[in-house]
N, C-alpha and C positions, 0 to 999 in steps of 0.2 A: 554453541557457536553462533557470534552474532558474527554477520560479514556488510562489512561500512559499501553503502550506496551513494557514491559521490555525486552528488546531481550542480555542483557548481563549477566543476573542471572539468572530470572525464566524461560524462553522458548529461545532457547539461538540457534540461526541460522547456517545452514550449510553453508558452502563455495563455492559459486557458485550462490548466490541469486545476480541477477541481475536489473540493472535500464534502464528505458526506459527515456531521456528526449528527449520532443520534446518543441517549440516554437509557440503559435497560433494565426496564421496570418491569413488574408485576402489578396488574390492576384486577380491580372486582367491581363488577358494575351491579345494585344494587335494583330491586324492583322498581320502586321509588325515583331514582331516577341520582341517585348517589354513590359519586365513584371512589375506593380506592386504593392508592397504590404509594410501594414501597421499590425505592433501588432493589434491583434483583443482582447480591453478591456482592462483594469486594470492589469488582473492575468492571463498572458498570457504564463504562464510555466506550462506544462504539465507533466508530473514525475509519474509514476509508477515503482514499484518493483515487480518480482514475488521473494516469500519467501518459503524457505522450512528451517521447524527448523529439530533438531535435537531430534530424538526417544525419546518419554515420555512414561509414565504411563498411563493408561485410562483415569484416575480422569483427570491427569491432560490436557491430549490430549480436556478430555468432555469440561473442562474449559475454555481453550484456544479457541478454537469452537467460547463458550458460548461467550467471550468475543471479537472475530474478528463479528460476528454476529451483535450485537450493536450499531454496526458500521453503519449497512446499515439497521437497524431496522425505517427509515423512519420519524425519530426525528431528533436532533442535535445533536445528540451522534457521535461521532467521536474519532478515534485512535490520540492520540499526543506519536508520535515515533520520535528517535532521526536514520535517517541511518548510518549503520558503515561510519568513517570516519568523521563526523560532530559532529559540536559543539551546534548546536539548533534543537532543537525540531519542527517538520511540523505534520500539520493535513493532514491524512485519514481515508479512507472509504476502506472497505477489501472485495473481490469479486472472485469468482471462489474460493471460500472453499473448500479444500478437505482433507479426514482424512484417513490412508489407515493404516492397523494389519502390521507390522515389526516382529513379533511374539506372543507368548501368551499375553502378560503384555506390551506390549511396541507397540506405534503408532509413526506415519508421519503424520504432518499436514503441509499444504501448504494451500499459499493463494494468491491474487494477492490485493498488494495497491495500491491504485490511489488518488494523493494529492488531497486536496480538499480546498476552501478556505472558514471556516462556519463564520457566525456571531457570536462569542461566550461575 
């Protein structure tokens, strides 16, 4: 089951959230300097986002952390999220979740989202 992560109205992102994109390949290096590489599987795009959310109220921060934790609970739960500037939602799992106080009532939440290819 995919849970939607709304970063346009409910949990807005700070500027500076960034993506890391890689292509997973298998490489073989030969002794004469020749190198051969081939894509590793059918879902070779590795994508991860380092996100920091704008400060939110205490209750909302607890809800957001719970939502992020659900994507990594060992079941088929994943986050459906549309990255900034894109029009199609993709599936992600959250890790490295942080929650820190900014003031008495405001908290800042951060995480890393890693793209996954679930069977849904």
